[in-house]
N, C-alpha and C positions, 0 to 999 in steps of 0.2 A: 504494500500500500504506500502510495506516494505521501511523504510528509510535507507539511506546509509550515512556513515560518510562524504562522499564527498558533500552531500547536504548542509553541513555547512562549506564548505571551502570558503576562499576568499583570493585574493592576498594582501599580507601585505607589505607595505613600512616599512622596518625594522628601518629606521631612526626615525620612530615615536614611537618606544618603549622607554618608560620613564625609564631611568636607575638611575635617581636621583630624590628625592622628591622635591617639592616646599617648600620653607621655611615657607610659610603660608599655613596651611592645607586647608583653605576654599577659596584659590585663584584659585583653579582649574576651568576649564571651565565645563559647564553643558549643555548637549543637552537634550531638553525636547521633548518627543514624546507623544502628547495628545491622550486621549482615542478616540476622534472623527475621528482619522485618518488624521488630517490635517498635513501639512509639519512640520518637526522638527523646534524647536526654539532654537537659540543659545544664551545661557545665561552664568551666572557664578554661582558657588556654593553659593555665597552670596545671590542669588535670590531664593534659595530653600524655605525659610520661606514663601515667597509670593505665592508659588505654592501649599502650603498646606492650609487646611481649618480648621477652628475651629471645634472641634469634631473629627478630624482625630486622629490616634494613630501611632506614629513612633516607629518601633520595631528594636532594635539594638542587635548585638551579642556581649556579654561581655566576650568572650573567650580571653585568654592571650597567645600570642606567646611565646614559650619557645626557648632557644638557642639550637635548636634540632640537629644541625649538629656538629658532634664531630669527631676529627681526632686522630687516634691511630696507633700503630705499632704492627705487628706480632713479634713473637720470632725471626723470620728470618730477621727482619728489614723491611719487606714489609709494605707499607702504606695501611691503611684501613680507610675508612670514613663511619660512620653510620649516618643515618637520623632517629632519634627517632620519630616514628609516633603514638605510644601509650605508654606514660610514666606511669609506676607503675600501681597500688599503690606499694610503697615500692621500692625495689631494682631492680625488673625485669621490662623489657620493650620490646616492639616490635619495630623493626627497619628495614629499608632498608639498604643494605650494598653495598659499592662500593670498590672492591679490584681487584688486578691483577689476583688472583686465588680465587675460591669460598671458603667461610668459611666452617668450619666443627665443629660438636658438640664437646665440651670439650676444644676447642681452647681458649687460653688466649691472650688478646689484651692489650698492655701497654698504660696507660694514660701518659700524660706529667709529672705527679707527681710521677710516678713509680708504682702506684697501677695498678691492672689489672681488665679487664672486661672479664667475662667468656661467651663464646658462648654456649647456652643451646641446642637449636634445631632449625631446619628449620620449618617455618610455611608457608605452601603452600598458594598462589603460589610463592610469592617473598619476604617474610619477614623472619626475624630471631628473636627468643626470646633470649635476652641477660640478664646477671645479673651484675649489677654494684656493686662496693665495698661499696657503701653507698647509701642513698636515691637517686633515679634517678635524680630528679629535682635539688638536691644539687650538684651532679656531673656535670650536664649540666650547671648550673650557674657558676661553677668554670672553666670549660674547653670548653664549647660549643660555637658555633657561631650562629648568627642570620641566619635562613635558607632562605636567599634570593632566589627567583626563578632562575633557570638556565639561563633564557633568559636575565637577567640583565648583565650577562657576566662580573661580577666584584666581588671582595671579599667584604664582609661586613666591614663597618667601625663602630666606636663607636657610631656615630650618628644614625645608623640604629636601635640600641637597643631601642631608644625612638621613632623614626619616623615610623618604621615598626610595630607599635603598636597603637591601638585606644586609645582615651582618656578615654574610659569607660572599658578598659580591666581589668579584676579582677580575672578570674578563669584560672590558667595555664593549658595548654594541647594541644595547636595547633602547628602544624609544618608548617603552612602558615598563613598569616594574612587574616582576613575578610576585604578585601581591600576597599570596598565601605565605610566602617566606618572610614577609614583614612582621609576622607574629612571633618569630623565633628570636630569642636572644641567647647570649653566651650561657647564662645560668640554666635556661631550659634545655639547651643542647647538652650541657654537662649532665643534667639529671637523666636525660634520655639515654646517653651513653652508659651511665651508671646502672641502668636497668638491663644492660646486655644487648642494647640495640645499636647496630652499626649505623654510621652516617656516611653517605657517599654523595659525590657531586657529579652533576651533568651540566652541560651548557646548552641553552637555547636562547638566542638573541630575539627578544620579543619585538615583533613588528606591528604595523598598524592594524593587521587583521584581528588583533586582540580587542581593539575597541571600536573599529569601524562597523557600522550596522550591516546586517545581512539585507541586501537590496532586492532579492528575488523572492517570490512567494513559494515556488517549488524548490525545496532544498536540494534536489538532484542537480539543479542548475548553479548552485553556489560554488565558487572557486576560492579556495583559501589562498592568502598571500604566502609566498615562500618565506621560511625562516631558517636561519642557520642553526644546526645542532652539532653537538660533539659528545661522544661517550668514550672515556679513556679505557685502556685495557684494565687498569686497576679497578675502576668502577664496575666494568662488565664482569670481572671475576668475582668481586665482592657480592654482586647481586646473585650470580649463579650459585655461589656458596650458600648464601642465605636461603635461597629456594630449595637447595638440595637438603638442607637440614630442617625443612618445614617452616621456615620463617616467611613472613609476609613482606611484600614489597609495598612500602608506604610512600606514595609520591606526594611531595609538597608542591601543590599547584598543578593547574592544567598544563602548564608548559613542561614541567618535568614528566607528566603523564604522556604527552605527545612525543617527547623525546624517547622515552622508554618503549612506547609502542612502535615507534619508527625503527629503533635499533633492534627490537625483538619481534620483527614482523612474522618470523616463523616460530615464535615461542621461546627462543633462546636469545638473550641479550648479548650482542657482540659489539666490540669496540668499533668505532667508525665516526665519520663526520659527513656532512652534506647539507642538503636543503630539503626541508619537508613541507608538504602541503596537506598533510594528513588531516582529514575532517572527520572527527569522531562524533557520532550521533547514533541513537538507536536505529537499527538493532545491532550495532557494533558489539563484538565480544572481545573484552580485554584479554590479552595474551600474557601480560606481565604484571600490570598494576592490580593489587588486591585492595588497597585502602587509599583514599585520597583526602588530603587536607586542602581545603579550598575556601574562598570567600563566597559571598552571595553576589550573584552576577546579574547583569542587565537582562530585561525581558528580550526575548527573540535573539539572544546572542549565541555564538558558537560555543561559548564557555558553558552556558546553561545546558546546551545540547550534549556536551561531553559528560557533564555530571549526570544527566538523565540516562546516558548509556550505561553508566556504572550501577545506578540504583533504581532506575525506572522513572519514566517521565511523571506519571501521576503521583508517585511517592515524593519526588523532589518538589513538584508544584505545591503539594499539600504541606510539605515542610516549609516552603517559602511563605505560604499563607500563615502558618503558625509563627514563623519568625517575625512577620510584620505585626501580628497580634501581640507578641511579647516584646516588641520594640527593639529587635536586633538592629544593628547598624549595617548598612549595605555598601557594597562596592569596595574600591581599592583600600581605603582607610577604615573599612568596616570590620565586622566580626567574622567568625569562621565556622566552617562545618568540617566534621570528620566523617566521611562517608565510606562505609564498608561495602565492597562489591557483593551484590546479591548472587547467591550460588545458582 
């Protein structure tokens, strides 16, 4: 049966959108959906270690968010805003552009320091290749802003440079945060390891597909943006050791999940890297991930569809309804769910 975008719609109380982070990362609320289908449990992120088992492996995404939003001026004085979605290597990058009139190849855009960015060419369907006057990441660090999602409806502040970043972020390249990881701090990770749970890292550089809306009604027609992923030999071996001893693979975030399912397409996680466009939605059957730590996601989003594939669409939508009734905080700076795969 063909699925429709509207199958993943729900009425959202916008007052529940978290526009500011909590000062304590692990102070968020945690809704637990057990694998046996019993009702949700309402806990705190500080309870997470007690929900994990010795022998499990927790997999986090170690990507680092870059200050990907940068404002410039055309020669005419018109404002242009770029969101860099694929930086480099070197001086070239792919970006989404927002301007009163479309960009054109050869156009030069002025940075605040007087140097210019050259528009190279349009990359269908909606991106532009641009060339910076210096290494892309260096220019973004000097002039870019934290790319907070549009639904926060506020400008970034200095504190966002730290808070819209996980404590294990190390490889720059994302234009949005892997937000489930924002709930973990050093103390919580220490407690998790003390319970006999391994912690491993993968990389997926989060691109615009994470927050851009699905624009087609028939989900068979939706095409995911490409995102770069990498799984090291060390991580692949650690995951397979955990599975061999009966441990569960606990993915921190939808980005870690997509990475693991891409690397384990035949059921065995192997080291590698590349570009993924994997679109996970019902009736997809997970081959690697057993448990997912995730935030509450936008209506009709590919992220909500992924979570529904793990635990069932009706159950997830019912959990979202209960979360709103109990005033959970939604989206990037919001609260979390621990979702166990339905057998």
